[in-house]
N, C-alpha and C positions, 0 to 999 in steps of 0.2 A: 504494500500500500504506500502511496506517495502523497506528499503534501507539497505545497508550493515552495517551502523553504527547507524542508528536511525529509530524509528518507527514513521511515520507521520499519524496523524488522519485526515481524510477527512470527513467532515460532508455533509449532503444533501444540506445545504444552500450554501456550497462552490462550488457546481456544477452548471454550467450554464444550460441554457435551451437546449443546444446541448449536447447530451449524451456522445459524444466522446471527449469533452473538459473538463478537470478537473483542477482546480487551486490547485497548491501545495504551501503551505506556505513556505516563504523563510527561508531556514535553516541558523541558526547562524553560524554553522561550515559546509562548503561544504564537501561532501563526496569525500575523496581523491581517493577512489577506483572506482568511477563512471567515466567511460571513455567518454570524449567528442569526438564525431565523426567528427563534422564539425562546423565551424564558418563562419558567413557572416556579413558584415557591410553595413550600409545604405549609399546611394549615397554621402551625405555630411558629412559622418563620425560622426553622432550623436548617433547611437545605434549599438550594436552588438547582434546578435542572435546566440545561441549555442544549438546544438542538441546532446543529449547524447544517450547512448546505450539502455536506458529504454524508448525511445520515448518521453522524456521530452524536451521541448524547453524553454530555459531561455533567457530573454531579459535583456541586460546590457546597461546602459547609459554611454557615454563618457563625463567625467567632466574634464575641462581644467586643465592641470598641475598635475592631479592625476594619479598615476601609476595603481592602482587597480580600475577597473571599478565598478560602482554601479549596483548591481543586482536589477532590477525593479520588475520582476515577473517571475514565472515558471508555465507553463501549460503542462499538459499531453494530448497528442493528439493521438488517436488510429488510427490504420491502416496506419501508416507512411511507405512509401516505400523509402528506401535509396539506392536501387540498380539501375543500369543502368542510367536512366535520372534523378534520384532523386536530384542529386546535381545541375542540371540545372534549377530546380524550387525553391529550398530553397533560400529565399531572405528575406530582411527586409527593410522597408521604413523609411524615416525620421519621419513619423507620427506613428511609432510603430505598423505597420502592418507586419505580417509575413506570407509568403507563404510556403507551404510544399507539397511534392508529396505524394499521397495516393495509397494504394494497392487496387484499386477498378476497376470494369469493367462496371457495370450497370449505375453508376452515375459519377459525375465529378472525374477525376483522380488527383485532386489537391484541396487544401483548402487555403483560405486567412483568417487569424484570426486578428481581432482588439484586441490587447493585453490590451488596456485600458478598453474597454467594455466587453472583454472576450466573444466575439461572432463572428460568421462567417460573412464575407462580401459576399453578394449575387450578383452574376453577371448573366446577360442575354446575350447570344450570338445570333446574328441575324440569324446565320446559324445553330442554335441548337447544337453547338459544345460542346463536353464533355471531349475531350482529349487535353491536352496541353503538349508540349515537352520542351519549354523554357519559362521562366517568369522572368521579371526584373522590379523593381521599378526604375524610373529614377528621376533625380534631380528636375524636376518641379512637382513631385507628381503623374504623370500618371503611368499607368501600361501597359507594352508592353508584349504580349504573342505571341508565334509562335507554329503553328501546322505543323509538318513535313510531315504528310500524304498528306495533301492538299496543302502544301507550302503556308500557309496563315498566316498573322500577324493580331493581334488585338490590338487596342489602347483603353484603358478604362480611363476615367477621372471622377473627382468628384469636384463639387463646394463647397459642405458642408461636405465632408469626411464621409457622411452617405449613400447617394445613388450614385451608379456608373452607367455610361452609356458607351456603346461602341460607341465612336465617329468616329471610322474609322476601316475598314477592307481592308487589302492590299493583292493582289495576288503577290506572290514572285517568282513564277516559280521554276525551279529546283535549288537546291543547295546541296552541300555535307556537309558543316559546316556553322554555323551561330553564330554571336556574337551580343549582345545588349550592347551598350556603355552607361555609366552613363548619357550622354546628349541626349540619345534617338536615336542614329544613329544605323543602321543595317550594320554589316560587313559580307558579304556573300562570300563564297568560292565555285566556280564552278570548279570541277575537270575535266570537259570535255575540258576546254580551259585553265585551270590553272590560272584563273582570280580571284582576290580579289577585290570586289567592296564595296564601302561605300556609303550608301544611307541615305538621310534625308527623313524619311517616312511621316513627316508632310507635306512637300512640294512635295513629290514624285520626288525629284531631286537627281541626283547622285553627290556626292562630289568628289569621286576619283575612278579611275579604274587602277589597277596595275596587272602585271603578274609576276609569279614566274617561275623559270626554270622547264621545264616539266619532268625532271628526278628526281624531288623532290616532296614529298607529304607533305602538310601542317599538322603540329602538333598542334600548337596553336599560339596565337598572344598576344602582349602587346601594349597598346596605351597610349600616354601621357595624362596628365590631360587636356590640351587644345585641344586634339584630332587632333593635327597637325603632330605628329610623330608616325609612325606605325612600330613596330618591329615584324617580322615574323620569326617563327621557323619552319623549314622544314627538312625532312629527306629523304635521298636516301636509299631506301630499298636494293638496290643491293650492294652498298659499305658500308652501315650502317654509313655513314657520316651525320652529322648534319650541316645545314647551317642557319645562321642568316642573315636577311636582315633588312636594315633601309630604310623606304620609307617616303617621305614627302607627306602628304595627300593633301596639297595645290596645288602642281604642278606635282604630280604623279611620281616624280623623285626617282629612286633608288640611295640613297646617298652612301651606302656601303654594303658589305656583308662579312661574316666571316665563314670559314669552319673549323669544328673540329670533332674529333673522339669521343668526349665526348657525353654522352646522357644528353641532357639538360632537367632538371625537371621544372625549373621556370625561368621566365623573369620578371624584374621589372625596370621601369624607375624611378630614384630617383634624388632628389635635382634639380628639374627643374628650381627653382628660385635662386639657389646658384651656380650651376656648374654641369650641367646635366651629369649623368652617367647611363650606362646600367649595372644592376646587373644580372648576370646569375648564376644559382645554378645547380650543377651536383653532386648528392649524398651529400657528406660533403665538397665539394669544392665550394668556393665562389669567384667570380671574377668580377672585374669592368672594363668597357671599355668606351671610348668616343663613344657615339652612332652614331656620324656623320662619324666616320672613321673605327670603329670596328677593331682596331689593338692593339697589345701589351696589352693583358689582365693583370690586376694587382690583386694579391692575396688580397682578402678582408676579410680574416678570423678575423683579428683584429677588424673589424667593429662590428662583432657579439660578440666577447669576451668583447668588451667595455661595452655592455649593460648587461653583467654578466648572460647570459643564458648558463648554463653548456653544454647543448646539445639541439639544436633546433630540434623539432620534430613536425610532423603533429598533429593536424591542426594548422596552423598559417597563418597570412595574412600580406602583406606589402602594405600599402596604404598611400598616401600623406606624405611620408617620415617617417611614423610611422610603428612600427611592433606590431601586436596584436597576442598574444599567450596565451596558457593555461597552468596552473600548479596546480595540486591537485584540480581540479574541479573549479578553479577560472580563470577569464579572465583578462588579464593585457595588458597594452599598454605602449610603450616607444618610445622615439624619436630615430629612427635609424640613422638619419643624424645629426651630431653635428652642433652647431651654427657656429663654425669656420671651415666650411666644406672645403674650398679651402686650408687653412693652414693644415688641417688634411690630405687631399689628398697628399699634397706635402711632408710634413715632416714625418707623421706617416706611410702612406702607400707607400711612395716614388713613387707616381704616377706623372710622368712628362708629361703625355699626355695632349694635348690641351683641354681647356674647351671652347666649342664653344658657348654655350648659354650665352647671356649677363647678367651680374650681375646687381643688383640694382644700384651699384656704377656707371656703365656705363651711365645709364639714369640720375643719379644725376649730373654727370659731365656735361652732355649736357644741362640740364635745369639750372644749376647754373653757366654756363660759362659766361653769360653776366654780372653777378654781381661780378665776381672775378677779381682779379688783377694778371695777368700772369707775371712771371719773365722770360724775354727773355734770360737772361744769364745762366739759368739752363740748363746744358748739359747732365746730367746723371739721370736716373730714375731706381730705384732698386725695384724689386719685390721679390717674394718668391724664385724663381729659375731662373729668367731671369733678366738681367741687360741691359737696353737700353740706347744708347747714340746717340746724334745728333751733327753733325758737319756741320755748315752752313757758306756759304760765298755767294757772289753775284751770282755765277754761278752754285752752287750745294747745295743739301741738302742730306747729307750722313747719313743713318740710320745703326747703328751697334748693334748687340746683342751678349751677352756673357751668357753662361749657367752655372749653378752651378753644381759642381761635389759632389754628396752626399757621395760617397765612401771615397773621400779624405777630405770631408767637407771644400771645398774651391772653389772659382771661377776658371773656366778653363782659361788658358792664352789666351789673344787675339792674333789671327793670322791674320795680315793684308792681307795675300795671300789667305785666305779662303773666296772666293767670295760668298759662301752661307750665310755667316754671315754679309755681307755688301751689302747695296743696296742704289743706288742713287734714291731718290724719287722725285727729282725736275723735273717737266715737261718742255719740251724744249720751249714751247710757252711763259712761264712766264719769266719776266725780272729780278726780284730781289729775290734771294734765301733767303736773310735774313728776308724778309717780308712774305715769303710763309707760315710759321707756325704761326697760331694764338694762339693755345693752345695745350698742350699735357700732358698726364699723363699715368702712368702704372696702369692697372686695377688689382683688387684682384685676377683675374685668370691669371695674368702675361701677358695678351695681352697688346698692346700699342695703345692708342687712340690718333689720331692727328686731330685737327680741322684746316683745311688748307683753302687756297683761292679757292680751287676747291671742297670743301666739307669735310665731316667727314669720316675718314678712320681708320679702326681698323686693326692693324698688329698682326700677330701671328708667332711663330717659330715652324714649323711643319716639322718633318722628316729632321732635320738639315738644314732647309732652311727658310729664311724669306718669308712669304707669306701674301698677302693682304686677310684678312678674310672677311671684309665687307666694303661697300662703301655707304654712304648716301649723297643725294643732295636734292635740292628743288623738289617739287612734280609735276613739269611740264614735267618730264621724259627727261629733257635735262641736260647735264653736264656743265652748265654755271659757270663762275667764280663768287664766292661769293663777295659781298660787305658788310663788317661787319657793316657799318654805316646804311645800309638800313633796313627798318622795315620788309622787306621780309625775311631776315635772322633771325630776332628776332622771327617772326612767325614760321619759320621752327624749330628753336631750342625749343621754348616753346611748340610746338606740341608734343614733346616727353613726356611731363608731363602726357598726356592722356595715353600713353603706360605704364608709370611707375605706374599709379594708377590701371589700369586694368590688368597689368601684361601680356599684349598680344603682346609680341614681341619675335620673334624667328629668330635667325640668321641662314642662310643657306650659304653654300660655294658660293663665288662670283667669278667674272671674274678676269682674270689676270690683274695686275696693268698696265703693258705696253699696254694692249689692251684698258683699260679705257682711258689712256692718248692719245692713237692714235686716238680714236673715240670720243674725248671730246666734240665736237660740233655736234655729230650725234645723232639723235633721235633713241633710241633703240626700237626693238630688233636687235641682232647682225647680223643675216643672212640678214635682210633687209638692214643694213648698208653696208655689203659687196657687196650685189647686186647693191646698188646705186653707190658704188665706182668702180664697175666692177673689183673687185680684185679676179681674178680667182684662184690665188695661195692660198689665205686665205680661199676661198670657199671650195676648195678641201681639205685643211687641216682640216677645221672645220667638213666637212662631214665625212672625214676619221676617225677623233677622235670619232665622235658619233657612227659610225659603229663599230669601234674597241671595244667600250664599250659593244656593243650588242653581238658581236661574238668574243670571246677571245680564241685563241688556239683550235678552233673547239668545244669549250664548248658553247653551244647555250645559251648565257646570255639573255634570253627573259625578265628577270626582268628589264633590262635597255632599253627596246624597246621604252619607251616614249621619249627617246632622239631623235628618228627619226622624231619626230614632228618638230624639228628644220629644218629638210630638207623638209619634205613633206608639211609643211604649205606654202611653196613657190614652189610647184611642177610645176605649169605652167611657172613661170618666169625662173626657173632653167632649165626646159626642153627646153625653147626657146633660152636662152642666153648661156647655158652651157650643151648642149645635151650629150656630151661625158661623162661628170661627172654624169649626171642622169642615163645614160645607164649603167655605171659601178656600180652605187649604186643598181639599180634594178636587175642587173645580180647577184650581190653578195648576196642579201637577198632572191631572188627567191620566195618571198611570202611563205616561209616555215612557217607552223603553228605547234602548239604543237602536239607532239606524245610521246608515252611511249618508243619509240625506240630511243636511243641516236644516233646522226649523221645520222638520217634517210634521205634518198634522196627522199623527199616528192614530189608527183606530184604537178604541178602548180595549185595554188588556191584550194588545197584539204582542206576538212573541217572535223573537229573532234568535233565540238560543236557549240553552239549558244551564242550570246550576248543577255541577257534578259533585259527587262525593267519592273519596278514595275508599278502596276496600281490598282485603286480602285476595290474592289470586287463588281461585278454586280449581279443582280438576276440570270442572265444566268450562272455565275460561280457557284453559290450555287446550281442551278438546275443540272448542269453537275456533280458536286461532289456527289449529292444525287443519281443521276442515276448510277454513278460509283459504289456506295455502293449496289444499287439494282442488278447490274450486278454480283457482286461477291457473294452476299449472296443468293438472291432469285433464281438466274439462276441455282445454284447448285441443288436445290430440283426439279426445273422444268425439268432438264436434267437427273435426276436420273434414270427414266425408260429406258433410252437409253444407259445406261452405258456399256452393253455388246457390243454394236456396236461401241461405242466410243473407247473402249479399244481393238477392234479387231486388231490383229497383221497385218492383210492384209490391213488395212486402217489406216496406221500411220499418214497420213495427217489429218485425222479427229481429232485424238488426239491432233495434233499440233494446229489445228484451235481452239479447245476448250481452249487450253493453252493460246492462244492469246486473246480469248474472256474474260477469267477469269483474264487476265493480270498477269500471273505467270512468275516469273523469271526462268532462266534455272535450278537453283538449287532448286527451290520451287516445292513441290509435289502437285498434284491435291488433292481435298478432298478425304477422305477415302471412301466415298460412291461411288466414281467413279472409284475405283481401283478394278479390278477383283481378287478374291481369287483363288489362284492356286489349292487349295485342293477341294473346292466345285464348282469351275468353275462358280461362281456367282459374 
């Protein structure tokens, strides 16, 4: 075997028992002219596999704090298939297994190689499957594979990393696109109803169901490391606009969307534990946005210049705030997100957008609160670009914010008449404003945390307005007044230590502060509270706001349809006590379902698709799929003697029946044997 710069001798002893796997000794100097086509990393970022143009796969190990990855081994694998679905099968595990797509028909169309032992991993499918379209190693060591012909998923597991068994087969039903997450969830897109569903295939339970607007087609997705935030990129083929959506997988809520004329090539969620941002890349344009609001994109070109990459080119990966890329046949890794991330955003990138995700400091403040000495005379709290002030007396607690002007390099002057920058946060039921605040501090993301007699509140300055970002109270779902001397409050605060250790806390937009105060002693949820108080005005207002988010200016915002759950969860009570309100809601939505035609006047309860459920593969499912193959293959030869009659122009219906039997699409042609030759009339 030769390379462009060196001749490598391969002895018989270096070849494994499998004739199409050949070990290549690690070259001291990588071939600069050898093009790397693709790189993939393992679920927990332990290893990287690189595929080059000569069908060589090299395995690299990631060693902490080292920029250049350590090459472990290179293997040459014959018959590699890199076109079409090849990139959906190429993967590497934390245990140094590599999967690759093969250009084969009669045997398996993929191979899994144990790089340590230099031999194939043998798998046995219960349904004798030989073709796989998607393969992924997940973080618990299992292998998940998907076949698109039969819409079937397979889960393989191993206790000793030697023998593998298929522990589960799942019937997926129809889908247009499918994604396998590192934690083993399946994200399925059904283009007949424009639904994206996320499934736990171990439990066969659905985690979330969301809808995108039916005049947009799904391009690709990005999911956060904790799999609680889903970013969707979709395209309108008619207008050629691209739309980005942010969904919460926990509550199915569409948090934000953003429309652009740019063609989006990549999406990445970065800095989830420091100050989350969505990085989107279009050509050589790099932009950052707050994923919870998707407004005001910030130029992030400096972020890539900082790591001294002259020109970023494929292949490269961004994973866990690190960027993995190739130069001259070598694989390198660098931190994309600096340690002083929030300061870097504010000062270097001039990003003044809110940082919604709580920082580690937020949790540290809560857990360390009981041991600290608070200075009640402190009135001003200065952050990177916001300055917060408190003015307290017995009857009011006034919160004021001042923002920093980076162009003039000074704080903007305080305007007492600007009501958006002033807010009285003192609830009317409380008697002493001076004792209302227990502790407060500015966070590193410039939000302002206040521990008060009614709970923990985080304030933010968004769109030139002070807004309550989040509210925490004790866990009995009631907004009771806190008593700092009680052990109950201690338990509540110390409970955040579990969140700090696990890193499992994600802030979502919360209710209006005035609404919180008004319903302070009411058990939530909100619609139930409004029904109990028989507040028709607020019921109409809440319902109208939910509906307006679903249908805006005749653009059918189906992606926000989950908001209607707030109304229809109480359908019976609202219909009985507020029939006019419910009649108006039903009239406005008219049960319109997805259609490819914008502003379609759809018939009542018309249907364009089905909602599917996953199930275990049964023996009957396997039998039906086998019979389906018999239909398509063996029926052709059985009907061959009757082809002149089948193709008779006077019996077109017979030809159509055959098309249905053979399950041919309108564009798909019947077998050549069944088509009459116009010259020979045979």
